[in-house]
C-alpha positions as CSV (number, residue, x, y, z in Angstrom):
1,X,101.0,119.0,-233.5
2,X,98.7,116.3,-235.1
3,X,100.4,113.5,-237.0
4,X,99.8,113.5,-240.8
5,X,98.1,110.5,-242.2
6,X,100.4,108.2,-244.2
7,X,100.1,108.8,-247.9
8,X,101.9,105.8,-249.3
9,X,100.0,102.6,-249.8
10,X,101.8,99.2,-250.2
11,X,101.2,96.9,-253.2
12,X,99.0,94.6,-251.0
13,X,97.0,97.6,-249.7
14,X,96.5,98.8,-253.3
15,X,95.1,95.4,-254.4
16,X,92.4,95.7,-251.7
17,X,91.9,99.4,-252.4
18,X,91.2,98.7,-256.1
19,X,88.4,96.3,-255.0
20,X,86.9,98.8,-252.7
21,X,87.0,101.7,-255.2
22,X,85.4,99.5,-257.8
23,X,82.6,98.1,-255.5
24,X,82.0,100.7,-252.8
25,X,79.8,101.2,-250.9
26,X,79.9,97.6,-249.6
27,X,79.9,95.8,-246.3
28,X,83.1,94.4,-244.8
29,X,81.8,90.8,-245.1
30,X,81.2,91.4,-248.8
31,X,84.7,92.8,-249.1
32,X,86.1,89.6,-247.3
33,X,84.2,87.5,-249.9
34,X,85.6,89.5,-252.8
35,X,89.2,89.5,-251.5
36,X,89.0,85.7,-250.9
37,X,87.7,85.1,-254.4
38,X,90.0,87.7,-256.3
39,X,93.1,87.7,-254.1
40,X,92.9,84.4,-252.3
41,X,93.1,86.2,-249.0
42,X,92.0,85.0,-245.6
43,X,89.5,87.1,-243.6
44,X,92.2,88.2,-241.2
45,X,94.4,89.5,-244.0
46,X,91.5,91.5,-245.5
47,X,90.7,93.1,-242.2
48,X,94.3,93.9,-241.5
49,X,94.7,95.7,-244.9
50,X,91.3,97.4,-244.5
51,X,92.3,98.7,-241.0
52,X,95.6,100.1,-242.5
53,X,93.7,101.8,-245.3
54,X,91.2,103.3,-242.9
55,X,94.0,104.5,-240.6
56,X,95.6,106.2,-243.7
57,X,92.3,108.1,-244.2
58,X,91.4,106.5,-247.6
59,X,88.4,104.5,-246.5
60,X,86.2,104.2,-243.4
61,X,84.6,101.1,-241.9
62,X,81.7,102.0,-239.7
63,X,79.3,99.3,-238.4
64,X,80.7,96.9,-241.1
65,X,80.0,99.4,-243.9
66,X,83.0,100.3,-246.0
67,X,83.0,103.7,-247.7
68,X,85.4,105.8,-249.7
69,X,86.9,108.9,-248.2
70,X,89.4,109.5,-251.0
71,X,88.9,108.6,-254.6
72,X,91.7,106.8,-256.4
73,X,92.6,110.1,-258.2
74,X,92.7,112.0,-254.8
75,X,94.9,109.3,-253.3
76,X,97.3,109.4,-256.3
77,X,97.5,113.2,-256.0
78,X,98.1,113.0,-252.3
79,X,100.8,110.4,-252.8
80,X,102.4,112.3,-255.6
81,X,102.6,115.5,-253.6
82,X,104.2,113.7,-250.7
83,X,106.8,112.2,-253.2
84,X,107.6,115.7,-254.5
85,X,107.9,116.9,-250.9
86,X,110.1,114.0,-249.8
87,X,112.4,113.7,-252.8
88,X,112.5,117.3,-254.2
89,X,111.8,119.4,-251.1
90,X,108.4,120.3,-252.5
91,X,109.9,121.8,-255.7
92,X,108.1,121.0,-258.9
93,X,110.8,122.7,-260.9
94,X,113.4,120.3,-259.5
95,X,111.1,117.4,-260.4
96,X,110.8,118.6,-264.0
97,X,114.5,119.3,-264.1
98,X,115.2,115.7,-263.2
99,X,113.2,114.6,-266.3
100,X,114.7,117.2,-268.5
101,X,118.3,116.5,-267.3
102,X,118.3,112.9,-268.4
103,X,116.4,113.5,-271.6
104,X,113.3,111.6,-270.4
105,X,111.0,114.5,-271.3
106,X,109.7,114.4,-274.9
107,X,108.8,117.5,-276.9
108,X,105.1,116.5,-276.7
109,X,105.4,116.2,-272.9
110,X,107.1,119.6,-272.7
111,X,104.4,121.1,-274.9
112,X,101.7,119.5,-272.7
113,X,103.3,120.9,-269.5
114,X,103.6,124.3,-271.1
115,X,99.9,124.2,-272.0
116,X,99.0,123.3,-268.4
117,X,101.1,126.2,-267.1
118,X,99.5,128.6,-269.7
119,X,96.0,127.4,-268.6
120,X,96.9,127.8,-265.0
121,X,98.1,131.4,-265.6
122,X,95.0,132.2,-267.5
123,X,92.8,130.9,-264.6
124,X,91.3,128.1,-266.6
125,X,93.0,125.3,-264.8
126,X,92.2,121.9,-266.5
127,X,91.1,119.3,-263.9
């Protein structure tokens, strides 16, 4: 069975990912320059983080050209789904229940969730 790509990115990986999402497409030498200027990272650190992000299927680096495979929103969705799978056994109702149970869900949030459910049922899913 093929191994699933890791979905979680570390804080350091996220710092580099933000630069890539903002600047892509770009070359890896350009990325090294940006990371040095913005993050005060050495070339080796940048390449290590880039390699990790590529391994996770978020970016690719082919012939020193870095491109986006997953947008920030797509990565956030992927990471969120994995969180729900890991923590709540894939159950969205259990996730919502956790917020309702401790009073963290406001009336406005409940109304917004209900509107999303109603749109989904009507087939007009809001992106």
